[in-house]
SERO-4910 file (N, C-alpha, C, O; in steps of 0.05 Angstrom, whole numbers):
BEGIN
 pado doro    nc1    nc2    nc3   cac1   cac2   cac3    cc1    cc2    cc3    oc1    oc2    oc3
  Val    A   -439   -654  -2111   -415   -669  -2110   -412   -685  -2136   -390   -685  -2148
  Leu    A   -433   -698  -2145   -431   -715  -2169   -426   -697  -2194   -413   -706  -2212
  Asp    A   -437   -673  -2194   -432   -655  -2216   -402   -647  -2217   -390   -646  -2239
  Thr    A   -391   -643  -2194   -362   -637  -2193   -345   -660  -2202   -326   -656  -2216
  Phe    A   -353   -684  -2194   -339   -708  -2204   -340   -709  -2234   -319   -713  -2247
  Lys    A   -363   -705  -2246   -367   -706  -2275   -349   -685  -2289   -336   -691  -2309
  Glu    A   -349   -661  -2278   -333   -640  -2290   -303   -646  -2290   -289   -636  -2307
  Asn    A   -295   -663  -2271   -267   -670  -2269   -261   -698  -2279   -239   -709  -2274
  Gly    A   -280   -710  -2294   -275   -736  -2305   -273   -759  -2285   -262   -780  -2291
  Ile    A   -286   -755  -2262   -285   -776  -2241   -312   -791  -2242   -333   -779  -2243
  Tyr    A   -310   -817  -2242   -334   -834  -2242   -340   -843  -2214   -323   -847  -2197
  Ala    A   -366   -846  -2209   -375   -855  -2182   -397   -876  -2186   -412   -875  -2205
  Phe    A   -397   -895  -2168   -419   -915  -2167   -439   -905  -2147   -433   -898  -2125
  Leu    A   -464   -906  -2155   -486   -898  -2138   -501   -923  -2128   -514   -936  -2144
  Ala    A   -498   -928  -2103   -512   -952  -2091   -541   -945  -2086   -548   -922  -2078
  Thr    A   -558   -964  -2090   -587   -961  -2084   -593   -972  -2057   -578   -988  -2046
  Pro    A   -615   -963  -2044   -621   -972  -2017   -636   -999  -2017   -647  -1006  -1996
  Ser    A   -637  -1013  -2039   -652  -1038  -2039   -640  -1059  -2020   -655  -1076  -2010
  Gly    A   -614  -1059  -2016   -601  -1078  -1998   -605  -1071  -1968   -604  -1089  -1951
  Ala    A   -609  -1046  -1963   -614  -1037  -1935   -636  -1016  -1936   -631   -992  -1937
  Arg    A   -660  -1026  -1936   -684  -1008  -1938   -683   -985  -1918   -671   -988  -1896
  Pro    A   -696   -963  -1925   -699   -942  -1905   -716   -951  -1882   -734   -967  -1885
  Ala    A   -711   -940  -1858   -726   -948  -1834   -756   -943  -1837   -772   -959  -1828
  Trp    A   -763   -922  -1851   -792   -916  -1854   -806   -938  -1869   -829   -943  -1864
  Met    A   -792   -951  -1888   -805   -972  -1903   -811   -997  -1885   -833  -1008  -1887
  Ser    A   -792  -1004  -1868   -796  -1027  -1850   -818  -1021  -1830   -833  -1039  -1823
  Lys    A   -819   -996  -1820   -840   -989  -1801   -867   -988  -1813   -886   -999  -1802
  Lys    A   -870   -975  -1836   -896   -972  -1849   -905   -998  -1862   -929  -1003  -1863
  Tyr    A   -887  -1014  -1873   -893  -1039  -1887   -877  -1062  -1875   -858  -1071  -1888
  Pro    A   -884  -1072  -1852   -868  -1094  -1840   -866  -1119  -1857   -849  -1136  -1853
  Glu    A   -884  -1122  -1876   -883  -1145  -1893   -859  -1146  -1912   -854  -1166  -1925
  Val    A   -844  -1124  -1913   -820  -1124  -1929   -797  -1138  -1915   -776  -1143  -1928
  Leu    A   -799  -1143  -1890   -778  -1156  -1874   -780  -1187  -1878   -801  -1198  -1881
  Arg    A   -757  -1199  -1877   -755  -1228  -1880   -767  -1242  -1856   -764  -1234  -1833
  Thr    A   -781  -1264  -1862   -792  -1281  -1841   -776  -1307  -1841   -772  -1319  -1862
  Glu    A   -767  -1316  -1818   -751  -1341  -1816   -769  -1366  -1816   -794  -1364  -1817
  Arg    A   -757  -1389  -1816   -771  -1414  -1817   -792  -1417  -1795   -813  -1430  -1798
  Asn    A   -785  -1406  -1772   -803  -1408  -1749   -826  -1387  -1750   -841  -1383  -1731
  Arg    A   -828  -1373  -1773   -848  -1353  -1778   -845  -1327  -1761   -864  -1312  -1759
  Val    A   -821  -1323  -1751   -816  -1298  -1736   -803  -1278  -1755   -784  -1285  -1769
  Arg    A   -814  -1255  -1756   -804  -1234  -1775   -779  -1222  -1763   -778  -1214  -1739
  Asn    A   -758  -1219  -1779   -734  -1206  -1770   -739  -1176  -1766   -757  -1164  -1777
  Leu    A   -723  -1164  -1749   -725  -1136  -1743   -709  -1119  -1764   -692  -1130  -1777
  His    A   -715  -1094  -1765   -701  -1076  -1783   -672  -1072  -1773   -668  -1072  -1749
  Gly    A   -654  -1068  -1791   -627  -1061  -1783   -605  -1077  -1797   -582  -1069  -1796
  Lys    A   -612  -1100  -1808   -592  -1116  -1822   -594  -1112  -1852   -616  -1107  -1862
  Arg    A   -571  -1113  -1865   -572  -1111  -1895   -583  -1137  -1907   -580  -1158  -1895
  His    A   -596  -1134  -1929   -608  -1156  -1944   -626  -1173  -1926   -627  -1198  -1928
  Asn    A   -641  -1160  -1910   -661  -1172  -1892   -689  -1166  -1903   -707  -1158  -1888
  His    A   -693  -1171  -1929   -719  -1165  -1940   -731  -1190  -1952   -718  -1210  -1957
  Cys    A   -757  -1188  -1955   -772  -1210  -1966   -773  -1206  -1997   -785  -1187  -2007
  Tyr    A   -759  -1224  -2011   -757  -1221  -2040   -784  -1222  -2054   -787  -1210  -2076
  Thr    A   -803  -1235  -2042   -829  -1238  -2055   -849  -1217  -2047   -872  -1217  -2056
  Ser    A   -841  -1198  -2030   -860  -1177  -2021   -866  -1158  -2044   -848  -1145  -2054
  Pro    A   -891  -1156  -2053   -898  -1137  -2074   -892  -1108  -2065   -885  -1092  -2082
  Val    A   -896  -1102  -2040   -890  -1075  -2030   -860  -1069  -2033   -853  -1048  -2043
  Tyr    A   -843  -1088  -2024   -814  -1084  -2027   -806  -1079  -2056   -791  -1061  -2062
  Arg    A   -816  -1096  -2074   -809  -1093  -2102   -819  -1067  -2113   -804  -1054  -2128
  Arg    A   -843  -1059  -2107   -854  -1034  -2117   -839  -1010  -2107   -832   -992  -2122
  Lys    A   -835  -1009  -2081   -821   -986  -2069   -792   -983  -2078   -783   -961  -2084
  Thr    A   -778  -1005  -2079   -750  -1003  -2088   -748   -996  -2118   -730   -982  -2126
  Ala    A   -768  -1005  -2134   -768   -997  -2162   -772   -967  -2164   -760   -954  -2181
  Ile    A   -790   -956  -2148   -795   -927  -2148   -770   -912  -2140   -761   -893  -2154
  Ile    A   -758   -920  -2118   -734   -906  -2108   -711   -908  -2128   -698   -888  -2135
  Asn    A   -706   -932  -2139   -685   -936  -2158   -690   -920  -2184   -671   -909  -2196
  Gly    A   -715   -919  -2192   -722   -903  -2216   -717   -874  -2212   -707   -860  -2230
  Lys    A   -724   -863  -2189   -719   -835  -2183   -689   -828  -2182   -681   -807  -2191
  Leu    A   -674   -847  -2170   -645   -842  -2170   -633   -843  -2198   -616   -826  -2205
  Ala    A   -643   -861  -2215   -633   -862  -2242   -641   -837  -2258   -624   -827  -2273
  Glu    A   -665   -828  -2254   -674   -803  -2268   -656   -779  -2260   -649   -763  -2277
  Arg    A   -650   -778  -2235   -635   -755  -2224   -606   -756  -2232   -594   -735  -2239
  Tyr    A   -593   -779  -2230   -564   -781  -2232   -554   -794  -2257   -529   -795  -2261
  Ala    A   -571   -804  -2274   -562   -818  -2298   -552   -798  -2319   -543   -806  -2341
***
């Protein structure tokens, strides 16, 4: 689809999954989910429900975003 867009001079924005992690990431690495003040971890399913300081979240989203950039840039 993106190749067809390019051939026809159409630009597209490619969103990354960093705002809404894949379900496998939340299941395999629950530490990527946000923890509230009461120390209860939020469940998967909401956008931007990630822990900004999670090294796993940062590492995995960097890998995913890098692969998307390599493929579609």
